[in-house]
Structures are given as C-alpha cells and as structure tokens.
C-alpha positions as CSV (number, residue, x, y, z in Angstrom):
1,M,196.5,198.1,17.2
2,G,195.3,195.7,19.9
3,P,197.7,193.5,21.9
4,D,195.8,190.3,20.9
5,I,196.5,190.4,17.2
6,E,200.2,189.2,17.6
7,H,201.2,185.7,18.0
8,A,202.8,185.0,21.3
9,L,206.1,183.9,19.7
10,R,206.3,186.5,16.9
11,Y,208.9,188.9,18.5
12,D,210.9,186.1,20.0
13,L,211.2,184.3,16.6
14,V,212.3,187.6,14.8
15,N,214.7,188.4,17.6
16,E,216.2,184.8,17.1
17,L,217.3,186.0,13.5
18,H,219.4,188.7,15.1
19,A,220.6,186.8,18.2
20,R,223.9,185.6,16.9
21,P,225.5,188.3,14.7
22,S,229.1,187.9,13.4
23,P,231.6,190.1,15.1
24,R,233.0,193.3,13.7
25,L,236.7,193.0,13.5
26,S,239.4,195.3,12.1
27,A,242.9,194.2,11.1
28,P,245.3,193.4,12.8
29,A,243.4,191.3,15.4
30,T,243.6,187.9,17.1
31,C,240.6,185.5,17.5
32,T,240.7,182.7,19.9
33,F,237.8,180.2,19.9
34,V,236.9,177.1,21.9
35,A,233.8,174.7,21.8
36,F,232.9,172.2,24.5
37,K,230.6,169.3,24.3
38,E,229.6,166.7,27.0
39,P,230.7,163.2,26.0
40,R,227.2,161.6,26.4
41,D,223.7,162.7,25.6
42,A,224.9,166.3,25.0
43,A,221.5,167.3,23.5
44,N,219.8,166.6,26.9
45,R,222.5,168.1,29.1
46,D,221.9,170.4,32.1
47,R,222.4,173.8,30.5
48,R,222.7,175.5,33.9
49,K,226.1,174.0,34.1
50,D,227.0,175.8,30.9
51,F,225.8,179.1,32.3
52,D,227.7,178.6,35.6
53,H,230.8,177.9,33.5
54,L,230.3,181.2,31.5
55,A,229.6,183.1,34.6
56,A,232.8,181.8,36.3
57,L,234.7,183.3,33.3
58,T,233.0,186.7,33.3
59,S,233.4,187.0,36.9
60,R,237.0,186.1,36.7
61,H,237.7,188.9,34.2
62,G,235.3,191.3,35.8
63,G,232.8,191.4,33.0
64,P,229.0,191.9,33.0
65,R,227.1,188.8,34.4
66,P,225.2,186.8,31.7
67,D,221.4,186.3,31.8
68,P,220.7,182.6,32.7
69,E,217.7,182.6,30.2
70,D,219.7,183.6,27.2
71,S,221.3,181.2,24.8
72,H,223.9,183.7,23.7
73,Y,226.1,186.3,25.4
74,Q,228.4,189.3,24.3
75,G,230.4,191.3,26.7
76,K,233.7,193.2,27.1
77,L,236.2,191.3,29.2
78,G,239.2,193.7,29.5
79,R,240.8,194.0,26.1
80,H,238.8,191.0,24.8
81,D,235.3,191.0,23.2
82,L,233.7,187.7,24.3
83,K,230.9,186.1,22.4
84,W,229.3,182.9,23.8
85,E,226.7,180.7,22.1
86,S,224.7,177.7,23.3
87,H,224.0,175.1,20.6
88,T,222.0,171.8,20.6
89,E,225.1,169.7,21.5
90,F,227.8,172.1,22.3
91,V,228.7,175.6,23.5
92,T,231.2,178.0,21.9
93,Y,233.4,180.8,23.2
94,M,235.0,183.4,20.9
95,A,237.3,186.1,22.1
96,T,238.7,188.7,19.9
97,T,241.6,191.1,20.7
98,P,243.0,194.0,18.7
99,G,246.6,193.5,17.5
100,L,248.8,190.4,17.0
101,P,251.2,188.7,19.5
102,I,254.9,189.3,19.1
103,R,255.4,185.6,18.1
104,P,252.9,184.3,15.6
105,F,250.2,182.2,17.1
106,D,251.6,182.5,20.6
107,P,249.5,180.7,23.1
108,S,249.5,183.6,25.4
109,A,246.9,185.2,23.0
110,A,244.5,182.6,24.5
111,A,245.0,183.7,28.0
112,I,241.5,184.7,28.4
113,F,240.6,181.0,28.5
114,P,242.7,179.7,31.4
115,T,243.7,176.0,31.4
116,D,242.2,175.4,34.9
117,W,238.9,177.1,33.7
118,Q,238.8,174.9,30.6
119,A,239.4,171.8,32.8
120,Q,236.3,172.8,34.8
121,A,234.0,172.9,31.8
122,P,230.9,170.6,31.9
123,G,232.0,168.9,28.7
124,R,235.2,168.4,26.9
125,R,236.9,170.6,24.3
126,V,236.1,169.6,20.7
127,A,237.5,172.7,18.9
128,A,240.1,175.2,19.8
129,V,241.0,177.7,17.1
130,M,243.3,180.6,16.9
131,V,242.9,183.0,14.0
132,Q,245.3,185.8,13.2
133,I,243.8,188.6,11.1
134,D,246.4,190.9,9.3
135,R,246.5,193.3,6.3
136,L,247.4,191.7,3.1
137,P,250.8,192.7,1.9
138,D,251.1,194.7,-1.4
139,D,252.8,191.6,-2.8
140,P,250.8,188.5,-2.1
141,A,253.9,186.4,-2.4
142,E,255.0,187.9,0.9
143,A,252.0,186.4,2.6
144,L,252.8,183.1,1.0
145,D,256.3,183.2,2.4
146,R,254.9,183.8,5.9
147,I,252.3,181.0,5.9
148,S,254.8,178.6,4.5
149,T,256.9,178.9,7.8
150,W,253.6,178.6,9.9
151,F,251.9,175.6,8.5
152,A,252.7,172.1,7.3
153,R,253.3,172.1,3.6
154,D,251.6,168.7,2.8
155,S,248.2,170.0,4.0
156,L,248.5,173.7,3.6
157,T,245.4,175.3,2.3
158,A,245.5,178.8,0.9
159,V,242.6,180.4,-0.9
160,W,241.2,183.7,-2.0
161,V,237.8,184.2,-0.6
162,L,234.9,186.6,-1.4
163,E,236.2,187.6,-4.9
164,E,239.7,188.1,-3.6
165,A,238.7,190.4,-0.7
166,A,240.8,188.3,1.6
167,M,243.1,185.3,1.7
168,I,242.8,182.7,4.3
169,A,245.3,179.9,5.1
170,G,245.6,176.9,7.4
171,D,246.8,173.3,7.5
172,F,243.9,171.7,9.8
173,R,246.5,170.4,12.2
174,I,246.7,170.8,16.0
175,D,249.8,172.5,17.3
176,P,251.7,171.4,20.4
177,D,249.6,173.8,22.5
178,G,246.4,172.3,21.3
179,W,245.3,175.0,18.9
180,M,244.2,174.7,15.2
181,R,245.6,177.8,13.5
182,F,244.4,179.9,10.6
183,A,245.7,183.0,9.0
184,V,243.5,185.7,7.5
185,F,245.0,188.4,5.2
186,V,242.4,191.2,4.3
187,G,242.6,193.8,1.7
188,P,242.6,197.5,2.6
189,D,239.1,198.1,1.6
190,V,237.5,195.2,3.5
191,G,235.1,196.5,6.2
192,E,234.8,195.3,9.8
193,G,231.6,193.5,9.2
194,R,233.0,191.5,6.3
195,I,236.2,190.6,8.2
196,G,233.9,189.4,11.1
197,R,231.8,187.2,8.8
198,I,235.0,185.7,7.4
199,V,236.4,184.7,10.7
200,H,233.0,183.5,11.9
201,R,232.6,181.2,9.0
202,L,236.0,179.9,9.4
203,V,235.6,179.0,13.1
204,E,232.2,177.5,12.3
205,L,233.7,175.4,9.6
206,E,236.2,173.9,12.0
207,T,233.6,173.4,14.8
208,Y,231.1,171.7,12.6
209,R,233.8,169.6,10.9
210,A,234.9,168.4,14.3
211,M,231.3,167.6,15.4
212,S,230.6,165.9,12.2
213,M,233.6,163.6,12.5
214,L,232.4,162.4,15.9
215,G,230.3,160.0,13.9
216,L,233.5,158.4,12.4
217,G,234.6,156.8,15.7
218,R,231.1,155.6,16.2
219,S,230.9,154.1,12.7
220,R,234.3,152.2,13.3
221,S,233.0,150.7,16.6
222,L,229.6,149.9,14.9
223,S,231.3,148.2,11.9
224,R,233.2,145.9,14.3
225,R,230.0,144.8,16.0
226,L,228.2,144.4,12.7
227,N,231.1,142.2,11.5
228,E,230.3,139.9,14.5
229,L,226.5,139.9,13.9
230,E,226.4,139.6,10.2
231,P,227.7,135.9,10.1
232,R,225.1,134.9,12.8
233,L,222.4,136.6,10.7
234,S,223.4,135.0,7.5
235,A,223.6,131.5,9.1
236,I,220.1,132.0,10.5
237,V,218.7,133.1,7.2
238,E,220.4,130.4,5.2
239,G,219.2,127.8,7.7
240,M,215.5,128.8,7.5
241,H,214.6,126.2,5.1
242,D,215.9,123.4,7.3
243,N,212.7,121.7,8.5
244,A,214.7,119.6,11.0
245,R,215.0,122.7,13.3
246,P,211.7,123.9,14.8
247,A,210.7,127.4,13.4
248,E,210.2,128.6,17.0
249,V,213.8,128.0,17.9
250,V,215.1,129.7,14.8
251,L,212.8,132.7,15.4
252,H,214.1,133.0,18.9
253,E,217.7,133.1,17.7
254,L,216.7,135.7,15.1
255,L,214.9,137.8,17.5
256,E,218.2,137.9,19.6
257,V,220.1,139.2,16.7
258,S,217.3,141.7,15.8
259,A,217.2,143.1,19.5
260,E,221.0,143.7,19.2
261,L,220.6,145.4,15.9
262,E,217.7,147.6,17.2
263,A,219.8,148.5,20.2
264,Q,222.7,149.6,17.9
265,A,220.2,151.6,15.8
266,V,219.0,153.4,18.9
267,Q,222.5,154.2,20.0
268,H,223.8,155.4,16.7
269,F,221.1,156.9,14.4
270,F,220.9,160.2,16.4
271,R,224.7,160.6,15.9
272,F,224.5,159.6,12.2
273,G,221.7,162.2,11.6
274,A,223.7,164.9,13.4
275,T,226.7,164.0,11.3
276,K,224.7,164.5,8.2
277,A,223.5,167.9,9.4
278,Y,227.0,169.0,10.4
279,E,228.4,168.0,7.2
280,A,225.9,170.0,5.2
281,I,226.8,173.1,7.4
282,V,230.5,172.5,6.8
283,M,230.1,172.4,3.0
284,D,227.8,175.4,3.2
285,R,230.4,177.4,5.0
286,V,232.9,176.4,2.4
287,S,230.6,177.5,-0.4
288,A,229.8,180.7,1.4
289,L,233.4,181.7,1.4
290,R,233.3,181.8,-2.5
291,E,237.0,180.6,-2.7
292,S,239.3,180.8,-5.7
293,R,242.8,179.5,-6.1
294,F,245.7,181.4,-4.5
295,M,249.0,181.1,-6.3
296,G,248.5,177.5,-7.1
297,R,247.9,176.4,-3.6
298,Q,245.4,173.7,-2.4
299,M,241.7,175.0,-2.1
300,L,239.3,174.2,0.6
301,N,237.1,172.1,-1.6
302,E,240.0,170.0,-2.7
303,F,241.1,169.5,0.9
304,M,237.5,168.5,2.0
305,R,237.2,166.1,-1.0
306,R,240.4,164.3,-0.4
307,R,240.5,164.4,3.5
308,Y,237.1,165.0,4.9
309,R,234.5,163.5,2.5
310,P,236.0,159.9,2.7
311,A,235.4,160.0,6.5
312,M,231.7,161.2,5.9
313,R,231.3,158.4,3.3
314,T,232.6,155.8,6.0
315,V,229.9,157.2,8.3
316,A,227.2,157.0,5.7
317,S,228.3,153.4,4.7
318,A,228.1,152.2,8.3
319,E,224.6,153.8,8.7
320,E,223.4,152.2,5.5
321,R,224.8,148.8,6.5
322,L,223.0,149.0,9.9
323,R,219.8,150.0,8.3
324,T,220.1,147.1,5.7
325,M,220.8,144.6,8.4
326,V,217.8,145.8,10.5
327,E,215.6,145.4,7.4
328,R,217.0,141.9,6.6
329,T,216.2,140.8,10.1
330,R,212.6,142.2,9.9
331,R,212.0,140.5,6.6
332,A,213.4,137.2,7.9
333,A,211.4,137.4,11.1
334,D,208.2,137.9,9.0
335,L,208.9,134.8,7.0
336,L,209.6,132.8,10.1
337,R,206.5,134.1,11.8
338,T,204.6,133.0,8.7
339,R,206.2,129.5,8.9
340,V,205.3,129.3,12.5
341,D,201.7,130.3,11.9
342,V,201.5,127.7,9.1
343,E,202.8,125.0,11.4
344,R,200.5,126.1,14.2
345,S,197.5,126.1,11.7
346,A,198.4,122.5,10.6
347,Q,198.6,121.5,14.4
348,N,195.2,123.1,15.1
349,Q,193.7,121.4,12.1
350,A,195.0,118.0,13.3
351,L,193.6,118.8,16.8
352,L,190.2,119.7,15.4
353,E,190.1,116.4,13.4
354,R,190.9,114.4,16.6
355,M,188.3,116.4,18.4
356,D,185.7,115.7,15.8
357,R,186.5,112.0,16.0
358,R,186.1,112.1,19.8
359,A,182.9,114.0,19.6
360,D,181.5,111.3,17.1
361,L,182.5,108.5,19.4
362,Q,180.9,110.3,22.4
363,L,177.7,110.7,20.4
364,R,177.6,107.0,19.6
365,L,178.3,106.3,23.2
366,Q,175.6,108.6,24.2
367,H,173.1,107.0,22.0
368,T,174.1,103.6,23.4
369,V,173.7,104.8,26.9
370,E,170.3,106.3,26.1
371,G,169.1,103.0,24.7
372,L,170.4,101.1,27.9
373,S,168.7,103.9,30.0
374,V,165.4,103.3,28.3
375,V,165.6,99.6,28.9
376,A,166.6,100.1,32.5
377,I,164.0,102.7,33.3
378,S,161.3,100.7,31.5
379,Y,162.2,97.7,33.5
380,Y,161.8,99.5,36.7
381,A,158.6,101.2,35.5
382,V,156.9,98.0,34.5
383,G,157.9,96.6,37.9
384,L,156.2,99.5,39.6
385,L,153.2,99.4,37.4
386,S,152.7,95.6,37.9
387,Y,152.4,96.1,41.7
388,A,149.9,98.9,41.0
389,L,147.9,96.9,38.5
390,Y,147.8,93.6,40.4
391,P,144.6,94.4,42.2
392,L,143.1,95.5,39.0
393,A,144.1,92.2,37.3
394,S,142.6,90.1,40.1
395,A,139.3,92.1,39.9
396,L,139.2,91.6,36.1
397,K,140.4,88.1,36.4
398,I,143.2,88.7,34.1
399,D,146.3,86.8,34.1
400,K,149.2,88.7,35.6
401,A,151.6,87.6,32.8
402,Y,149.2,89.0,30.1
403,L,148.9,92.2,32.0
404,I,152.6,92.8,32.3
405,A,153.0,91.9,28.7
406,G,150.5,94.4,27.7
407,V,151.9,97.2,29.9
408,T,155.6,96.7,28.8
409,P,155.4,98.1,25.3
410,V,153.4,101.1,26.7
411,A,156.0,101.7,29.4
412,V,158.9,101.5,26.9
413,L,157.3,103.9,24.5
414,V,156.5,106.4,27.3
415,V,160.0,106.3,28.7
416,W,161.5,106.6,25.2
417,W,159.3,109.6,24.5
418,A,160.1,111.2,27.8
419,M,164.0,110.7,27.1
420,R,163.6,112.4,23.8
421,Q,161.7,115.4,25.4
422,V,164.4,115.8,28.1
423,R,167.2,115.7,25.4
424,R,165.5,118.2,23.3
425,S,165.0,120.5,26.3
426,L,168.7,120.2,27.1
427,H,169.7,121.1,23.6
428,K,167.3,124.0,23.6
429,H,168.6,125.4,26.9
430,G,172.2,124.4,26.6
431,P,175.1,126.7,25.5
432,G,173.8,129.4,23.3
433,G,170.3,128.6,24.2
434,D,167.6,130.8,25.7
435,F,166.7,130.5,29.4
C-alpha cells in the first residue's frame, strides 16, 4: 500500500479519539481535580505558559517531562497518577491516589497541587474538586449516614448511577479549604474502567457547570447596561415621526446607540455561545450517569432544574434581549435612512427645478446677447464695407447713402448666418461632441 493514499491528518484524527481516556480506578481511592482559566481571551491564550506550569509541577515531583506539542499528559508523580488536559478555554489537572485520608476530605489529600504552585498558574482556578471513592456498604443506609455528616442537608444530592452500580453524593458547595466534595460508593463487581468513567464524568460535570455559569456574571452586567440604553432607544424610535427634528440628527443619535449595542454584542456573544455549549455538556454528563433515586434523596436532574437551569435561562434571556435590541436599532436605522433619502431626493428635485429656471433665463439672455451681437457686428461690418465701396460708388456715380442702404441688409444677413454656424459648431463639438 503506497504512502500517498492516506490523508495527511487521518492518523492524527483517529489518535485524537483515544487521546483523553478516562482513568482506571479501584476503590478505595482519592481524586483531586483542578481547572485553571485565564480571565480574559482565554481561547487565544499563550499555551506555552500552560506547558511551563505543567512542567514545573512534574519537575517538582520528579515525574517525566511533558511534550510541549501535546494537548494532554499522563504520568506517575510519586504515589499520584496525574492526568493533564488542555481545552479551548482552560486546562485541567486530575491526580488520583490509592486509599482514603484518615479524615474524610482532608485537604492534605491535595498536597500534589501546592498552594504556591497554584498561585503561579497562568490563569485562575475555576474548579477544584475532591472525590472520595469507597466500597458501597452492604447496607446502603450506612452510606447515607456518612454523607449526611459530610454534606449540607438542604442541597444534598444522592443518586444511584449506571443501574445502581454505584452511588454518588455531593452538595455542590465549596468547603473552607476551597474544594467542592463528592463521594462515590461503588459495588463490589464494578470494574476499574467503570469507576474511572464515573469519576471522570463527575469532575467534568462540575467543570463545565462552572464554565457555563461564567456567562451569568456577564449577563447581569449586560442587563444593567441594556437598562440604560433601552430608554434612549425607545425615545429615539418614538420620536422618529417628529418632523421638527432633522432626520440626520436623529440618525446620528441612533447610530451612537447602535454602535454601543454592537460593541456589547462583540464582547458577549462568544461567552454566550460558550455558555450554551457548556450547558449542553453538563446535561449530557448528567444523562450519561443514568441516575435513579437513592433512598428518597434529591437527584441530579432535580438539582439542576431548580438551581442551575434558572441561571442558564437568565443568560439566554440577556442574550435574546441584546439580539432584539440590535435588530430594533437596525430596523430603525433603515427607516431613518429611508427618510433621509426621501428628504434629500426632495431637495435635489427642488435644486434641479431651480437649475432649470436658471438655464431658461440663461438661454433667453443668450438669445438677447446674440441679437445685440448681430447688430453690433453688422454695424462695424457696414462701416468697413462703406470705406471699401466708396471708390466704387464714385466710379458708378451712386449716392453713398443708397450704397450703404443696399449693403446693410446683406451685411446683417451674412453676420446672422455666420453666428448661427458658429453656434452650431460649438454645440456639435461641445461636451459629449466629437472632436
């Protein structure tokens, strides 16, 4: 098989399918997970800084150095298995360790991510999750007793997942050490791959939930700005029928509002689009867990419907409001431009009528001048001819007065005919004529 039959990207694209496998975990184990995002323009960040930050961590723990060309990394750092991934807007670190800390969710379990190293990250932490994986007790009520002491009762979520292969619990709150905590209890027959997929989906759910809710702060600030712009826009639109105000002035005011709205759209539409994508991933991860109710406790879908979905609807509402106002300004601008064009057409028509009157006056003046010119030229022509014909009149014994009287009509006709020929020639070779 020749080397030229394969597409240049075929192997890279297939390898991408297997680039981010879920970890393989056995209970008991502890998973600590952090995600960092640069505050501004994270999609266009300098990714070399992310690599340098990862390299600093692996060097600190004596692990293998990562490849700067890769967007993912897996390596053994002491007792920890580290998994690093670079995403469009953020990077994630997942460290798994066999066993559980003596005290549930002890922050020492996250010692692989030192505080000073986290402070040196190119971005800021948007997610920090600690997951404890343990074997499910023979009596599930015992697990319920444990989680009741670990999590806040009012937001506690506890569900069976994957046809009761495991139970997960959490309260979606941040503890005093900055970690969001989840507990996973797995049955005795659940394999390492399945445990890894459960934990991976759980930390992804929290990461994408955090990323999607970044749009909530944007939507609130945008709503405040739209509250300021909407009365201005309404006043402009309502005053469009006021003929006392020149359309150009109203159009200028409208364009100022339109420019501000377009600037807001440029600043917010990427974040709103990302929010929709992240929300879809969150709900996909919830669906992939195939949850069922655990001993009457709140389910993930219920928690998301009551606590998460309203935030996403707020973001969607702000986006739709911005889009509607942009469309309103465009329609109003089109109407004002039409009004300006009509007014200018009327002004142009009046100008053309004045030009026509001026041209008619100029034509009449031209004819008058031409008549006077014929008389003046004829007068001088008769005078010159009279001097030339005086000798002839003496020889023929003709009275000079009769000679001049006879020459005058001829001179007038000749001058008149010559003037007509000159005017025709000018018209022929004037603007648009042939030379």
